[in-house]
C-alpha positions as CSV (number, residue, x, y, z in Angstrom):
1,M,6.8,10.5,27.6
2,V,5.7,11.2,24.0
3,D,2.9,9.1,22.6
4,S,4.4,7.3,19.6
5,G,0.9,6.4,18.3
6,R,2.0,2.7,18.4
7,R,-0.9,0.3,17.6
8,N,-0.5,-3.4,17.7
9,H,-2.6,-6.0,15.9
10,S,-3.0,-9.6,16.8
11,S,-4.1,-12.6,14.8
12,A,-5.0,-16.3,15.3
13,S,-1.4,-17.4,15.7
14,P,-1.0,-19.4,18.9
15,F,2.6,-18.2,19.1
16,E,1.9,-14.4,19.6
17,P,1.1,-14.4,23.3
18,I,3.7,-17.1,24.1
19,Y,6.6,-15.6,22.2
20,G,5.6,-12.0,22.9
21,Y,5.0,-10.5,19.5
22,S,2.3,-8.9,17.5
23,R,1.1,-9.9,14.0
24,A,1.6,-6.3,12.9
25,V,2.6,-3.0,14.4
26,R,1.9,0.5,13.2
27,V,3.9,3.5,14.3
28,G,3.2,6.7,12.5
29,D,3.0,6.0,8.8
30,R,4.7,2.7,8.9
31,I,3.2,-0.8,9.3
32,D,5.4,-3.9,9.8
33,V,3.7,-7.3,9.4
34,A,5.5,-10.2,11.1
35,G,6.1,-13.4,9.2
36,C,2.7,-14.9,8.5
37,A,2.6,-18.7,8.3
38,P,-0.4,-20.5,6.9
39,I,-2.5,-20.6,10.0
40,E,-6.3,-20.7,10.0
41,A,-8.5,-18.7,12.4
42,D,-8.8,-21.8,14.6
43,G,-5.0,-22.1,14.9
44,S,-4.8,-25.1,12.6
45,S,-2.5,-25.2,9.6
46,T,-3.8,-24.4,6.1
47,V,-4.0,-27.6,4.1
48,G,-2.7,-27.6,0.6
49,D,0.3,-26.9,-1.6
50,A,2.6,-24.0,-1.2
51,G,0.5,-21.8,-3.5
52,V,-2.6,-22.4,-1.3
53,Q,-0.6,-21.8,1.8
54,A,0.9,-18.6,0.4
55,A,-2.6,-17.3,-0.4
56,R,-3.5,-17.8,3.2
57,C,-0.4,-16.0,4.4
58,L,-1.2,-13.1,2.1
59,T,-4.8,-13.0,3.4
60,I,-3.4,-12.7,7.0
61,I,-1.2,-9.9,5.8
62,L,-4.0,-8.0,4.1
63,D,-6.2,-8.4,7.2
64,A,-3.5,-7.0,9.4
65,L,-2.9,-4.1,7.1
66,A,-6.6,-3.2,7.0
67,A,-6.9,-3.4,10.8
68,L,-4.2,-0.8,11.0
69,G,-5.4,1.5,8.3
70,G,-3.3,0.1,5.4
71,S,-3.9,-1.5,2.1
72,P,-2.0,-3.7,-0.4
73,A,-1.1,-0.5,-2.3
74,D,0.9,0.7,0.7
75,V,3.2,-2.3,0.8
76,V,6.8,-1.4,-0.2
77,R,8.6,-4.7,0.8
78,T,7.8,-8.4,1.2
79,R,9.9,-11.3,2.1
80,M,8.9,-14.9,1.3
81,Y,10.5,-17.9,3.0
82,I,10.0,-21.2,1.4
83,T,11.2,-24.7,2.4
84,D,11.5,-26.1,-1.1
85,A,12.9,-24.2,-4.1
86,A,10.5,-26.2,-6.3
87,D,7.6,-24.2,-4.7
88,A,9.0,-20.8,-5.8
89,D,6.7,-20.5,-8.8
90,L,3.5,-21.4,-6.8
91,V,4.4,-18.9,-4.1
92,G,5.6,-16.2,-6.5
93,R,2.3,-16.5,-8.5
94,A,0.2,-16.2,-5.3
95,H,2.3,-13.1,-4.4
96,G,1.7,-11.7,-7.9
97,T,-2.0,-12.2,-7.6
98,V,-2.0,-9.7,-4.7
99,F,0.9,-7.5,-5.6
100,G,1.3,-7.8,-9.4
101,D,0.4,-4.2,-10.1
102,I,1.9,-2.8,-6.9
103,R,5.3,-4.5,-7.3
104,P,6.9,-4.0,-3.9
105,A,10.6,-4.8,-3.4
106,S,10.5,-8.5,-2.7
107,T,12.9,-11.3,-1.6
108,M,12.3,-15.0,-1.7
109,L,14.6,-17.2,0.4
110,V,14.8,-21.0,0.6
111,I,15.3,-22.1,4.2
112,P,15.6,-25.5,5.8
113,A,12.4,-25.5,7.8
114,L,9.6,-23.5,9.5
115,I,8.3,-24.0,13.0
116,R,5.6,-26.6,11.9
117,P,6.7,-29.3,9.4
118,E,3.6,-28.9,7.3
119,W,4.3,-25.3,6.6
120,K,5.8,-24.7,3.2
121,V,5.9,-20.9,3.2
122,E,5.9,-17.8,5.5
123,I,5.6,-14.2,4.3
124,E,6.2,-10.8,5.9
125,A,5.5,-7.3,4.7
126,E,6.4,-3.7,5.3
127,A,4.0,-0.8,4.4
128,I,4.2,2.9,4.4
129,I,0.9,4.8,4.4
130,E,1.1,7.9,2.3
131,T,-0.1,11.0,4.1
132,Q,-2.8,13.1,2.5
133,T,-1.8,16.7,1.9
């Protein structure tokens, strides 16, 4: 069997071991970060508006990228899921704070609900680490 170099990274989400997934996975030069909800290190939900919650989601993403050798500059795609279209600007501005100069391909979707009713946003990311030549 060939070693794929797969590396998994876990976070504080209480759902990871129960649902059988990792916060992020790196294989080769690619890192995929699962949807990050506003979860604090103790497993509680981040208190605040959608902008505050989005900032927490982005912090989780950045931590996962760093743990697997990536950085915000490596992000090529993000997806933002919001439960209220009125929160689009707050979430978009939080995203812009992190990715304003990087400008990955991004999508924002309004969905009916997330797993916990207090969550207003969930964000996922894809990154490609450029190889040094």
